[in-house]
C-alpha positions as a LaTeX table, in Angstrom:
\begin{tabular}{lrrr}
\hline
Residue & $x$ (\AA) & $y$ (\AA) & $z$ (\AA) \\
\hline
Met1 & $-3.88$ & $-14.53$ & $-29.11$ \\
Ala2 & $-0.11$ & $-14.01$ & $-29.09$ \\
Pro3 & 1.33 & $-12.46$ & $-25.60$ \\
Ala4 & 2.54 & $-8.97$ & $-25.32$ \\
Thr5 & 5.90 & $-7.98$ & $-26.74$ \\
Glu6 & 7.65 & $-4.52$ & $-26.21$ \\
Pro7 & 7.83 & $-2.69$ & $-29.46$ \\
Ser8 & 11.57 & $-1.98$ & $-30.87$ \\
Ser9 & 11.02 & 1.65 & $-30.38$ \\
Ala10 & 10.14 & 0.92 & $-26.43$ \\
Gln11 & 11.90 & 3.55 & $-24.17$ \\
Ala12 & 13.03 & 1.03 & $-21.67$ \\
Pro13 & 14.29 & 1.58 & $-18.62$ \\
Ser14 & 18.66 & 1.15 & $-18.77$ \\
Ser15 & 20.09 & $-1.65$ & $-16.82$ \\
Ser16 & 21.02 & 1.19 & $-14.06$ \\
Ala17 & 17.27 & 1.52 & $-13.63$ \\
Arg18 & 16.89 & $-2.08$ & $-12.25$ \\
Asp19 & 19.37 & $-1.43$ & $-9.32$ \\
Gly20 & 18.94 & $-1.59$ & $-6.09$ \\
Val21 & 16.33 & $-3.68$ & $-3.80$ \\
Phe22 & 12.42 & $-2.90$ & $-3.84$ \\
Gly23 & 10.31 & $-2.48$ & $-0.95$ \\
Thr24 & 13.10 & $-0.72$ & 0.55 \\
Tyr25 & 13.43 & 3.74 & 1.72 \\
Leu26 & 15.36 & 4.49 & $-1.57$ \\
Arg27 & 13.26 & 2.04 & $-3.55$ \\
Pro28 & 9.47 & 1.78 & $-1.80$ \\
Tyr29 & 7.18 & $-1.46$ & $-2.83$ \\
Ala30 & 7.13 & $-4.26$ & $-4.60$ \\
Ala31 & 8.32 & $-4.86$ & $-8.41$ \\
Asn32 & 4.72 & $-5.19$ & $-9.53$ \\
Ser33 & 3.45 & $-2.24$ & $-8.07$ \\
Leu34 & 1.89 & 0.01 & $-10.41$ \\
Trp35 & 4.38 & 2.63 & $-8.67$ \\
Asn36 & 7.10 & 0.85 & $-10.15$ \\
Ser37 & 5.44 & $-0.49$ & $-13.78$ \\
Arg38 & 4.61 & 1.60 & $-16.91$ \\
Pro39 & 1.64 & 0.67 & $-19.41$ \\
Leu40 & 2.44 & $-0.66$ & $-23.27$ \\
Asn41 & 0.60 & 0.58 & $-25.33$ \\
Pro42 & $-1.18$ & 3.13 & $-23.84$ \\
Val43 & $-4.98$ & 4.06 & $-25.09$ \\
Phe44 & $-4.94$ & 7.95 & $-23.99$ \\
Gly45 & $-7.99$ & 9.96 & $-23.66$ \\
Thr46 & $-8.80$ & 13.50 & $-25.54$ \\
Trp47 & $-9.94$ & 15.34 & $-22.71$ \\
Glu48 & $-7.47$ & 17.94 & $-21.89$ \\
Ile49 & $-6.66$ & 19.54 & $-18.12$ \\
Pro50 & $-7.53$ & 23.63 & $-18.64$ \\
Lys51 & $-5.67$ & 26.46 & $-17.20$ \\
Ser52 & $-6.06$ & 28.02 & $-14.25$ \\
Ser53 & $-4.95$ & 30.81 & $-11.96$ \\
Tyr54 & $-1.36$ & 29.64 & $-11.83$ \\
Phe55 & 0.72 & 27.81 & $-14.00$ \\
Pro56 & 1.67 & 23.91 & $-13.65$ \\
Thr57 & 4.95 & 23.59 & $-11.14$ \\
Val58 & 7.36 & 21.02 & $-10.13$ \\
Ala59 & 8.16 & 21.34 & $-6.52$ \\
Ser60 & 8.88 & 20.26 & $-3.11$ \\
Gly61 & 7.45 & 22.54 & $-0.36$ \\
Ala62 & 4.62 & 23.24 & 1.72 \\
Tyr63 & 2.10 & 20.59 & 0.52 \\
Ser64 & 4.92 & 17.48 & $-0.32$ \\
Thr65 & 6.56 & 15.85 & 2.57 \\
Gly66 & 9.60 & 14.55 & 3.68 \\
Val67 & 10.83 & 10.56 & 4.17 \\
Phe68 & 12.26 & 9.80 & 7.06 \\
Leu69 & 14.17 & 6.78 & 8.25 \\
Ala70 & 13.93 & 5.38 & 11.47 \\
Ala71 & 17.09 & 3.64 & 12.93 \\
Ala72 & 16.96 & 0.73 & 14.78 \\
Thr73 & 18.05 & 2.25 & 17.93 \\
Asp74 & 15.94 & 5.25 & 17.43 \\
Ser75 & 13.61 & 5.72 & 20.70 \\
Pro76 & 9.96 & 5.38 & 20.50 \\
Met77 & 7.36 & 8.16 & 20.05 \\
Thr78 & 3.55 & 8.47 & 21.34 \\
Val79 & 1.28 & 10.72 & 18.50 \\
Val80 & $-1.67$ & 12.40 & 20.14 \\
Gly81 & $-4.76$ & 13.37 & 18.41 \\
Thr82 & $-4.98$ & 17.51 & 17.49 \\
Gly83 & $-6.65$ & 19.28 & 21.00 \\
Ser84 & $-5.01$ & 17.24 & 22.90 \\
Thr85 & $-4.27$ & 18.59 & 26.41 \\
Glu86 & $-2.55$ & 18.30 & 29.52 \\
Thr87 & $-5.45$ & 17.23 & 31.18 \\
Asn88 & $-7.47$ & 15.45 & 28.54 \\
Thr89 & $-5.65$ & 13.08 & 25.87 \\
Val90 & $-7.87$ & 12.07 & 22.38 \\
Gly91 & $-6.58$ & 9.69 & 19.45 \\
Val92 & $-5.65$ & 9.94 & 16.21 \\
Ala93 & $-8.00$ & 9.30 & 13.93 \\
Asp94 & $-8.00$ & 6.15 & 11.60 \\
Pro95 & $-10.00$ & 5.90 & 8.66 \\
Asp96 & $-8.68$ & 2.19 & 7.79 \\
Ser97 & $-9.62$ & 1.21 & 11.48 \\
Gly98 & $-12.87$ & 3.42 & 11.67 \\
Thr99 & $-11.69$ & 4.50 & 15.29 \\
Lys100 & $-9.20$ & 7.37 & 16.90 \\
Arg101 & $-6.55$ & 5.74 & 18.94 \\
Val102 & $-3.19$ & 7.00 & 20.52 \\
Ile103 & $-0.52$ & 6.04 & 18.17 \\
Thr104 & 2.61 & 5.06 & 19.78 \\
Leu105 & 5.82 & 4.10 & 17.09 \\
Pro106 & 8.44 & 2.16 & 17.88 \\
Arg107 & 11.32 & 3.85 & 16.34 \\
Trp108 & 11.00 & 7.90 & 15.50 \\
Pro109 & 13.84 & 9.91 & 13.75 \\
Ala110 & 15.29 & 12.87 & 15.29 \\
Thr111 & 15.19 & 14.49 & 12.27 \\
Val112 & 11.27 & 14.07 & 11.39 \\
Leu113 & 9.76 & 17.72 & 10.24 \\
Pro114 & 6.33 & 17.64 & 8.66 \\
Ala115 & 5.51 & 19.68 & 5.97 \\
Ser116 & 4.48 & 23.55 & 6.57 \\
Gly117 & 1.50 & 23.81 & 4.77 \\
Ser118 & $-1.62$ & 22.95 & 6.35 \\
Asp119 & $-1.55$ & 19.29 & 5.29 \\
Gly120 & 1.50 & 19.00 & 7.52 \\
His121 & 2.87 & 15.34 & 5.32 \\
Ala122 & 5.21 & 13.55 & 6.90 \\
Asp123 & 6.38 & 10.32 & 6.44 \\
Ile124 & 8.47 & 7.46 & 8.72 \\
Val125 & 9.46 & 4.59 & 7.30 \\
Asp126 & 11.06 & 1.67 & 9.39 \\
Pro127 & 12.59 & $-0.59$ & 7.79 \\
Val128 & 12.95 & $-3.09$ & 11.08 \\
Thr129 & 8.79 & $-3.95$ & 10.35 \\
Asn130 & 9.01 & $-2.32$ & 6.72 \\
Ile131 & 5.93 & $-0.25$ & 7.26 \\
Val132 & 5.45 & 3.26 & 6.06 \\
His133 & 4.10 & 5.69 & 8.58 \\
Ser134 & 2.16 & 8.12 & 6.97 \\
Phe135 & 1.65 & 11.13 & 8.96 \\
Trp136 & $-1.64$ & 14.27 & 8.35 \\
Gln137 & $-1.87$ & 17.69 & 10.18 \\
Leu138 & 1.46 & 16.54 & 12.06 \\
Lys139 & 2.75 & 19.04 & 14.69 \\
Gln140 & 4.36 & 19.44 & 18.04 \\
Gln141 & 2.68 & 21.09 & 20.47 \\
Asn142 & 3.12 & 21.74 & 24.14 \\
Gly143 & 6.13 & 18.76 & 24.15 \\
Arg144 & 4.55 & 16.36 & 22.43 \\
Trp145 & 3.91 & 15.45 & 18.88 \\
Thr146 & $-0.08$ & 15.07 & 17.44 \\
Ala147 & $-2.07$ & 14.88 & 14.09 \\
Ala148 & $-4.88$ & 14.81 & 12.60 \\
Met149 & $-5.05$ & 11.65 & 11.36 \\
Tyr150 & $-2.64$ & 8.51 & 10.67 \\
Ser151 & $-1.97$ & 5.67 & 8.37 \\
Trp152 & 0.26 & 2.93 & 7.46 \\
Ser153 & 1.21 & 0.76 & 4.70 \\
Lys154 & 3.77 & $-2.18$ & 3.82 \\
Leu155 & 6.98 & $-1.14$ & 2.38 \\
Gly156 & 7.35 & $-3.75$ & 0.28 \\
Gly157 & 3.47 & $-4.00$ & $-0.90$ \\
Thr158 & 1.70 & $-1.92$ & $-3.88$ \\
Gly159 & 1.90 & 1.99 & $-2.36$ \\
Trp160 & $-2.15$ & 1.68 & $-2.95$ \\
Gly161 & $-5.02$ & 0.72 & $-0.84$ \\
Asp162 & $-6.97$ & $-2.05$ & $-1.52$ \\
Pro163 & $-10.62$ & $-2.42$ & $-0.88$ \\
Ser164 & $-10.16$ & $-4.38$ & 2.62 \\
His165 & $-7.45$ & $-2.35$ & 4.01 \\
Tyr166 & $-8.83$ & 1.32 & 2.12 \\
Tyr167 & $-6.72$ & 3.75 & 3.34 \\
Gln168 & $-3.17$ & 3.00 & 3.21 \\
Gly169 & $-1.60$ & 6.99 & 3.86 \\
Ala170 & $-2.45$ & 10.72 & 4.10 \\
Arg171 & $-2.96$ & 11.92 & 0.30 \\
Ala172 & $-6.34$ & 11.75 & $-0.75$ \\
Val173 & $-6.73$ & 9.01 & $-2.48$ \\
Gly174 & $-5.13$ & 6.60 & 0.67 \\
Ile175 & $-1.98$ & 6.32 & 0.04 \\
Pro176 & 1.40 & 7.34 & 1.60 \\
Ala177 & 2.15 & 11.25 & 0.78 \\
Ser178 & 5.94 & 9.47 & $-0.43$ \\
Ala179 & 4.60 & 7.47 & $-2.62$ \\
Gly180 & 4.98 & 8.46 & $-6.46$ \\
Leu181 & 7.38 & 11.31 & $-5.11$ \\
Ile182 & 10.31 & 12.06 & $-6.68$ \\
Arg183 & 13.00 & 11.11 & $-4.37$ \\
Lys184 & 16.47 & 13.40 & $-3.21$ \\
His185 & 18.58 & 10.31 & $-4.69$ \\
Glu186 & 17.04 & 10.30 & $-7.52$ \\
Ile187 & 17.56 & 13.81 & $-9.54$ \\
Lys188 & 20.82 & 13.79 & $-10.04$ \\
Asp189 & 21.50 & 9.76 & $-10.55$ \\
Gly190 & 22.15 & 9.81 & $-14.03$ \\
Leu191 & 18.76 & 8.33 & $-15.73$ \\
Ala192 & 17.06 & 9.44 & $-18.28$ \\
Ala193 & 13.63 & 9.21 & $-16.47$ \\
Tyr194 & 12.76 & 8.39 & $-13.06$ \\
Pro195 & 12.20 & 4.41 & $-12.79$ \\
His196 & 8.51 & 5.02 & $-11.50$ \\
Ala197 & 5.42 & 6.84 & $-11.72$ \\
Leu198 & 5.43 & 10.28 & $-10.57$ \\
Ala199 & 2.23 & 11.72 & $-7.65$ \\
Met200 & 0.15 & 14.27 & $-9.23$ \\
Ser201 & $-2.27$ & 16.29 & $-7.81$ \\
Leu202 & $-5.21$ & 18.19 & $-10.17$ \\
Thr203 & $-7.01$ & 21.64 & $-9.39$ \\
Phe204 & $-10.94$ & 22.13 & $-8.72$ \\
Asn205 & $-11.55$ & 22.20 & $-12.91$ \\
Ala206 & $-9.99$ & 19.32 & $-13.55$ \\
Leu207 & $-11.41$ & 16.51 & $-11.35$ \\
Ala208 & $-14.79$ & 14.57 & $-11.57$ \\
Asp209 & $-17.65$ & 15.80 & $-9.46$ \\
Gly210 & $-18.39$ & 11.90 & $-8.26$ \\
Val211 & $-21.63$ & 12.24 & $-9.85$ \\
Ser212 & $-20.77$ & 12.66 & $-14.05$ \\
Asn213 & $-17.72$ & 10.86 & $-13.45$ \\
Pro214 & $-16.67$ & 8.47 & $-10.55$ \\
Ala215 & $-14.96$ & 10.87 & $-8.56$ \\
Tyr216 & $-12.24$ & 8.00 & $-8.05$ \\
Val217 & $-10.80$ & 5.06 & $-9.94$ \\
Phe218 & $-8.94$ & 2.23 & $-9.58$ \\
Pro219 & $-6.06$ & 1.81 & $-7.92$ \\
Ala220 & $-7.67$ & 4.78 & $-5.78$ \\
Thr221 & $-9.87$ & 3.84 & $-2.76$ \\
Ala222 & $-10.59$ & 6.92 & $-1.60$ \\
Ala223 & $-10.93$ & 10.61 & $-2.80$ \\
Asp224 & $-11.56$ & 14.09 & $-1.14$ \\
Asn225 & $-14.52$ & 14.12 & 1.34 \\
Ser226 & $-15.59$ & 17.78 & $-1.05$ \\
Ala227 & $-15.18$ & 15.96 & $-4.38$ \\
Ser228 & $-19.20$ & 17.42 & $-5.63$ \\
Ala229 & $-17.01$ & 20.61 & $-5.85$ \\
Asn230 & $-15.26$ & 19.95 & $-8.81$ \\
Thr231 & $-16.18$ & 21.09 & $-12.28$ \\
Gly232 & $-13.86$ & 18.72 & $-14.72$ \\
Thr233 & $-13.89$ & 14.82 & $-15.50$ \\
Ile234 & $-10.70$ & 13.36 & $-14.26$ \\
Pro235 & $-10.83$ & 11.05 & $-11.30$ \\
Gln236 & $-8.75$ & 10.42 & $-8.53$ \\
Gly237 & $-6.39$ & 7.63 & $-9.05$ \\
Ser238 & $-6.30$ & 8.42 & $-12.73$ \\
Leu239 & $-3.04$ & 7.37 & $-14.76$ \\
Leu240 & $-1.89$ & 10.91 & $-16.85$ \\
Met241 & 0.73 & 10.35 & $-19.49$ \\
Leu242 & 2.65 & 12.34 & $-22.52$ \\
Pro243 & 1.57 & 10.46 & $-25.54$ \\
Pro244 & 4.73 & 9.27 & $-27.29$ \\
Asn245 & 4.92 & 11.58 & $-29.83$ \\
Phe246 & 5.17 & 14.57 & $-27.61$ \\
Asp247 & 8.22 & 16.79 & $-29.26$ \\
Ser248 & 10.59 & 17.67 & $-26.26$ \\
Ser249 & 13.02 & 18.90 & $-28.35$ \\
Ala250 & 12.82 & 22.19 & $-27.30$ \\
Ile251 & 12.92 & 21.46 & $-23.78$ \\
Val252 & 17.06 & 22.05 & $-22.52$ \\
Asn253 & 16.19 & 21.91 & $-18.90$ \\
Pro254 & 17.78 & 18.46 & $-18.23$ \\
Asp255 & 15.38 & 18.41 & $-14.34$ \\
Leu256 & 12.61 & 19.42 & $-16.77$ \\
Lys257 & 13.60 & 17.20 & $-19.56$ \\
Lys258 & 13.61 & 14.07 & $-16.93$ \\
Ile259 & 10.17 & 14.32 & $-15.86$ \\
Val260 & 8.96 & 14.49 & $-19.24$ \\
Glu261 & 10.46 & 11.21 & $-20.64$ \\
Thr262 & 9.05 & 9.79 & $-17.11$ \\
Leu263 & 5.59 & 11.15 & $-17.79$ \\
Lys264 & 5.80 & 9.49 & $-21.53$ \\
Leu265 & 6.99 & 6.26 & $-20.07$ \\
Tyr266 & 5.86 & 5.50 & $-16.98$ \\
Gly267 & 2.76 & 8.81 & $-16.70$ \\
Ala268 & 1.60 & 10.06 & $-13.09$ \\
Tyr269 & $-1.25$ & 8.62 & $-10.98$ \\
Val270 & $-3.95$ & 11.71 & $-9.76$ \\
Val271 & $-3.50$ & 11.43 & $-5.83$ \\
Asp272 & $-5.01$ & 14.57 & $-4.60$ \\
Arg273 & $-6.29$ & 17.97 & $-4.98$ \\
Asn274 & $-4.84$ & 21.55 & $-4.83$ \\
Thr275 & $-5.80$ & 25.07 & $-4.95$ \\
Gly276 & $-5.75$ & 26.67 & $-8.81$ \\
Thr277 & $-2.62$ & 25.09 & $-10.38$ \\
Pro278 & $-3.40$ & 22.91 & $-13.50$ \\
Phe279 & $-0.88$ & 20.29 & $-11.76$ \\
Val280 & 1.69 & 19.64 & $-9.27$ \\
Ile281 & 4.58 & 17.03 & $-9.59$ \\
Tyr282 & 5.68 & 16.09 & $-6.06$ \\
Val283 & 9.27 & 16.15 & $-5.07$ \\
Glu284 & 10.62 & 15.12 & $-2.10$ \\
Asn285 & 11.36 & 18.03 & 0.60 \\
Asp286 & 14.65 & 19.30 & 0.91 \\
Ala287 & 15.94 & 17.71 & $-2.25$ \\
Gly288 & 16.98 & 20.88 & $-3.80$ \\
Phe289 & 14.87 & 20.57 & $-6.72$ \\
Asn290 & 14.37 & 23.76 & $-8.50$ \\
Leu291 & 12.94 & 24.34 & $-12.07$ \\
Met292 & 13.59 & 28.47 & $-12.11$ \\
Pro293 & 16.57 & 28.71 & $-9.62$ \\
Lys294 & 17.26 & 32.54 & $-11.03$ \\
Gly295 & 13.58 & 33.67 & $-10.13$ \\
Trp296 & 10.04 & 33.24 & $-12.45$ \\
Asp297 & 11.64 & 31.72 & $-15.95$ \\
Asn298 & 8.92 & 32.02 & $-18.53$ \\
Ser299 & 10.28 & 29.86 & $-20.64$ \\
Ile300 & 10.20 & 26.91 & $-18.10$ \\
Ala301 & 6.45 & 28.08 & $-17.25$ \\
Asp302 & 5.87 & 28.33 & $-21.39$ \\
Gln303 & 7.49 & 24.67 & $-21.24$ \\
Leu304 & 4.82 & 23.02 & $-18.25$ \\
Asp305 & 2.09 & 24.98 & $-19.45$ \\
Lys306 & 2.07 & 22.34 & $-23.34$ \\
Ile307 & 3.09 & 19.80 & $-21.22$ \\
Arg308 & $-0.36$ & 20.31 & $-19.44$ \\
Ala309 & $-1.94$ & 20.42 & $-22.78$ \\
Ser310 & $-0.51$ & 17.46 & $-23.69$ \\
Leu311 & $-1.33$ & 15.08 & $-20.99$ \\
Arg312 & $-3.76$ & 12.86 & $-21.40$ \\
Gln313 & $-5.45$ & 9.99 & $-19.70$ \\
Val314 & $-5.13$ & 6.24 & $-20.37$ \\
Thr315 & $-7.96$ & 4.44 & $-20.56$ \\
Ser316 & $-6.31$ & 1.07 & $-20.89$ \\
Ala317 & $-3.09$ & $-0.51$ & $-21.83$ \\
Gln318 & $-2.27$ & $-3.56$ & $-23.79$ \\
Ala319 & $-0.22$ & $-5.04$ & $-20.66$ \\
Trp320 & 2.19 & $-3.69$ & $-17.93$ \\
Val321 & 6.12 & $-4.23$ & $-17.75$ \\
Asp322 & 7.12 & $-4.07$ & $-14.26$ \\
Gly323 & 9.97 & $-2.83$ & $-12.35$ \\
Asn324 & 12.13 & $-6.06$ & $-13.57$ \\
Gly325 & 11.01 & $-5.79$ & $-17.09$ \\
Asp326 & 8.42 & $-8.88$ & $-16.84$ \\
Ile327 & 4.95 & $-8.24$ & $-18.75$ \\
Arg328 & 2.06 & $-8.78$ & $-17.14$ \\
Ala329 & $-1.16$ & $-8.95$ & $-18.88$ \\
Ala330 & $-3.41$ & $-5.94$ & $-17.84$ \\
Arg331 & $-6.06$ & $-6.38$ & $-15.11$ \\
Ser332 & $-9.51$ & $-7.43$ & $-16.71$ \\
Ala333 & $-11.53$ & $-6.37$ & $-13.69$ \\
Thr334 & $-10.21$ & $-3.91$ & $-11.45$ \\
Gln335 & $-11.62$ & $-5.88$ & $-8.41$ \\
Gln336 & $-10.20$ & $-9.39$ & $-9.20$ \\
Ser337 & $-8.82$ & $-11.78$ & $-6.57$ \\
Met338 & $-8.89$ & $-8.72$ & $-4.41$ \\
Asn339 & $-10.24$ & $-9.05$ & $-0.42$ \\
Ile340 & $-13.29$ & $-6.93$ & 0.52 \\
Leu341 & $-13.47$ & $-7.71$ & 3.70 \\
Ser342 & $-11.86$ & $-6.30$ & 7.12 \\
Met343 & $-12.23$ & $-7.37$ & 10.45 \\
Arg344 & $-12.52$ & $-3.51$ & 11.68 \\
Gly345 & $-14.52$ & $-1.59$ & 13.79 \\
Gly346 & $-17.33$ & $-2.19$ & 15.86 \\
Trp347 & $-17.08$ & $-5.28$ & 17.79 \\
Tyr348 & $-19.17$ & $-6.19$ & 20.99 \\
Arg349 & $-18.87$ & $-8.82$ & 23.57 \\
Gln350 & $-21.60$ & $-11.33$ & 23.42 \\
Ser351 & $-20.55$ & $-14.18$ & 25.80 \\
Gly352 & $-17.87$ & $-15.67$ & 27.77 \\
Thr353 & $-15.15$ & $-13.50$ & 29.96 \\
Gly354 & $-12.22$ & $-13.64$ & 27.15 \\
Thr355 & $-11.00$ & $-10.30$ & 25.62 \\
Gly356 & $-10.66$ & $-9.30$ & 22.24 \\
Asp357 & $-9.80$ & $-6.49$ & 19.80 \\
Tyr358 & $-9.20$ & $-6.00$ & 15.76 \\
Asp359 & $-5.23$ & $-5.91$ & 15.50 \\
Pro360 & $-5.27$ & $-3.00$ & 12.66 \\
Ile361 & $-1.63$ & $-4.14$ & 11.52 \\
Ala362 & $-2.34$ & $-7.64$ & 11.59 \\
Gln363 & $-5.52$ & $-7.28$ & 9.82 \\
Asn364 & $-7.09$ & $-9.32$ & 12.21 \\
Phe365 & $-9.53$ & $-10.04$ & 15.21 \\
Ser366 & $-7.44$ & $-11.28$ & 17.80 \\
Phe367 & $-8.45$ & $-12.77$ & 21.49 \\
Ala368 & $-6.29$ & $-13.04$ & 24.40 \\
Ala369 & $-5.81$ & $-16.25$ & 25.50 \\
Thr370 & $-8.46$ & $-17.88$ & 27.47 \\
Thr371 & $-9.71$ & $-21.58$ & 28.47 \\
Thr372 & $-13.12$ & $-20.76$ & 28.09 \\
Ser373 & $-15.41$ & $-20.11$ & 24.21 \\
Thr374 & $-15.78$ & $-16.45$ & 24.05 \\
Val375 & $-18.01$ & $-14.90$ & 21.51 \\
Tyr376 & $-17.89$ & $-10.68$ & 19.95 \\
Val377 & $-20.23$ & $-9.82$ & 17.24 \\
Asn378 & $-19.63$ & $-7.05$ & 14.97 \\
Ala379 & $-22.99$ & $-5.92$ & 13.29 \\
Asn380 & $-22.54$ & $-2.71$ & 11.69 \\
Asn381 & $-21.56$ & $-3.58$ & 8.72 \\
Thr382 & $-18.41$ & $-1.60$ & 8.73 \\
Gly383 & $-15.55$ & $-4.31$ & 7.50 \\
Leu384 & $-17.25$ & $-4.29$ & 4.03 \\
Thr385 & $-15.74$ & $-2.29$ & 2.06 \\
Pro386 & $-16.63$ & 1.11 & 1.56 \\
Val387 & $-14.71$ & 1.42 & $-2.00$ \\
Lys388 & $-17.26$ & 1.85 & $-5.05$ \\
Trp389 & $-15.17$ & 0.15 & $-7.91$ \\
Ala390 & $-15.24$ & $-2.84$ & $-5.26$ \\
Arg391 & $-18.37$ & $-3.87$ & $-4.22$ \\
Pro392 & $-19.79$ & $-7.14$ & $-5.55$ \\
Glu393 & $-23.25$ & $-6.34$ & $-8.00$ \\
Ala394 & $-26.15$ & $-7.79$ & $-6.78$ \\
Gly395 & $-26.40$ & $-11.34$ & $-8.61$ \\
Thr396 & $-22.87$ & $-12.08$ & $-8.52$ \\
Tyr397 & $-21.20$ & $-15.05$ & $-6.62$ \\
Val398 & $-18.19$ & $-14.21$ & $-3.81$ \\
Asn399 & $-16.34$ & $-16.74$ & $-1.55$ \\
Phe400 & $-15.81$ & $-16.28$ & 2.08 \\
Thr401 & $-12.88$ & $-18.03$ & 3.27 \\
Val402 & $-11.53$ & $-18.27$ & 7.08 \\
Arg403 & $-8.12$ & $-17.69$ & 8.13 \\
Ala404 & $-7.94$ & $-18.63$ & 11.93 \\
Thr405 & $-5.35$ & $-19.61$ & 14.23 \\
Gly406 & $-5.47$ & $-21.15$ & 18.06 \\
Gly407 & $-8.71$ & $-22.95$ & 16.93 \\
Ala408 & $-10.70$ & $-19.33$ & 16.69 \\
Arg409 & $-13.98$ & $-19.57$ & 14.74 \\
Leu410 & $-15.63$ & $-17.19$ & 12.21 \\
Arg411 & $-19.59$ & $-16.86$ & 11.08 \\
Leu412 & $-20.64$ & $-14.64$ & 8.46 \\
Gln413 & $-24.73$ & $-13.25$ & 8.19 \\
Val414 & $-25.70$ & $-11.53$ & 5.24 \\
Lys415 & $-28.73$ & $-9.71$ & 4.82 \\
Ser416 & $-30.74$ & $-7.16$ & 2.06 \\
Gly417 & $-32.21$ & $-4.93$ & 3.75 \\
Asn418 & $-33.40$ & $-6.84$ & 7.17 \\
Thr419 & $-33.74$ & $-10.19$ & 5.52 \\
Phe420 & $-30.93$ & $-12.72$ & 6.02 \\
Thr421 & $-29.95$ & $-14.25$ & 2.77 \\
His422 & $-26.99$ & $-16.48$ & 4.12 \\
Asp423 & $-25.82$ & $-17.81$ & 7.14 \\
Thr424 & $-21.96$ & $-19.56$ & 6.82 \\
Trp425 & $-22.46$ & $-20.90$ & 10.71 \\
Asp426 & $-19.23$ & $-21.20$ & 12.15 \\
Leu427 & $-16.07$ & $-22.21$ & 9.82 \\
Val428 & $-12.58$ & $-23.03$ & 10.97 \\
Asp429 & $-9.20$ & $-22.18$ & 9.48 \\
Gly430 & $-9.84$ & $-22.53$ & 5.46 \\
Lys431 & $-13.20$ & $-23.81$ & 5.24 \\
Ser432 & $-14.78$ & $-21.46$ & 2.57 \\
Val433 & $-18.57$ & $-20.86$ & 1.75 \\
Arg434 & $-19.64$ & $-19.45$ & $-2.15$ \\
Ile435 & $-22.48$ & $-16.69$ & $-1.56$ \\
Leu436 & $-24.66$ & $-15.57$ & $-4.18$ \\
Trp437 & $-24.78$ & $-11.80$ & $-2.90$ \\
Pro438 & $-28.01$ & $-9.77$ & $-2.57$ \\
Ala439 & $-29.17$ & $-6.17$ & $-3.48$ \\
Asn440 & $-28.00$ & $-3.95$ & $-0.42$ \\
Ala441 & $-26.46$ & $-6.61$ & 1.18 \\
Ser442 & $-25.11$ & $-5.86$ & 4.64 \\
Met443 & $-23.31$ & $-8.45$ & 6.65 \\
Val444 & $-23.06$ & $-9.38$ & 10.71 \\
Leu445 & $-19.62$ & $-11.70$ & 11.74 \\
Ile446 & $-19.07$ & $-13.67$ & 14.49 \\
Ala447 & $-16.44$ & $-13.99$ & 15.58 \\
Thr448 & $-15.46$ & $-17.25$ & 18.78 \\
Ser449 & $-12.20$ & $-17.63$ & 20.31 \\
Gly450 & $-10.26$ & $-20.96$ & 20.83 \\
Thr451 & $-9.95$ & $-22.14$ & 24.28 \\
Asn452 & $-6.19$ & $-23.40$ & 24.80 \\
Gly453 & $-4.31$ & $-19.92$ & 24.46 \\
Pro454 & $-4.31$ & $-16.82$ & 22.20 \\
Ser455 & $-5.99$ & $-16.80$ & 19.24 \\
Thr456 & $-6.94$ & $-15.14$ & 15.79 \\
Val457 & $-9.18$ & $-14.62$ & 13.23 \\
Lys458 & $-9.95$ & $-13.61$ & 9.55 \\
Ala459 & $-11.37$ & $-13.84$ & 6.49 \\
Glu460 & $-11.33$ & $-13.10$ & 2.75 \\
Leu461 & $-14.56$ & $-12.30$ & 0.62 \\
Val462 & $-13.60$ & $-11.88$ & $-2.98$ \\
Pro463 & $-15.15$ & $-12.68$ & $-6.26$ \\
Ser464 & $-16.03$ & $-15.84$ & $-7.73$ \\
Thr465 & $-15.57$ & $-16.92$ & $-10.61$ \\
\hline
\end{tabular}
């Protein structure tokens, strides 16, 4: 089969759309991130987003977020869990590590202002560590910052979770609230379309219930916990687009026109659920964006409704064009080459006197310096991905590969029910074992420290061809 090429009629981005550096505050995520890529010759589903209580909208405000850039000179800030008091400090929920912990950011901008809605979103970008810190229900209480949930992601990464590090932000699908956001500096940049996919929420009558249709699909790694209340067919994580023949000639508002062109070129990913609005496309807070600056506008509302009626879920694509204009093949298997193993949670010391702990940023189990062998065990299966589309099927093969420093070793025991089906024994750095995955699989991890200073260990568990 010949490689994919762009048709001459393709609405390719202008050269200025490629200006700037990917993986930065102004242009987050890698060039080949799905946020910065567009489908070539997409195939569309037929299901139409239903009407609901309100008209669709494109807006900043209570349920969007600000994106706050830290400076190298900013001071640290500690964030504690909701419910903390002067005498009792509780941790912030960190779904990816499976723990509640007090969060200390090394740099905290003085401009941080959480969104006013109950979600209280705020994303903080640290250009020193290139990390996006994402908070849910962030607020100031009794002189200190509290939050209900915290997650982090790499500024130069994909902008999505992966099976091993499955919760990378405060949106329902496990991504930062700033991912896909229409940013302040983009609104009047002179381009005909935003140079990335947009972030969108749907309401209950459009989203899938997780039974008749999955609650989420790749690239999403999570969904709202109460998906069973949904009555639609569209999973979270879906890409919605306007077909190329959508007639935008009647749209004269330049801000709405730009959104339409973006929806035809990149589309919008479904990242969250709202109450009563057919779709919401999110704009950075304090951006001054307003489709109806003089009050309610029936013409704009009708055009938004026509967009609603024409949006369709992308079911496949011939290929993808990344942010550098390079064409790459469509992924044939969403879990291909993706690690499904994390070193999170549930560790206890079995022998020795050394100490060890899970490092959520490095994604490894880290031993303090010791001269004697120390063994830690994780037997509660928390390290196996909860992402449904990524779990290996029984009867298929996976490769288990150890990455270690300082002489540490790692052992994997795989069980089917209560029966052990495979034991890798201790593996050192770079060693790999191929495993036939059983039905009803669970696992036990056994980490052994090095004996000449600090040491670390982690592993990759990926599908094997």
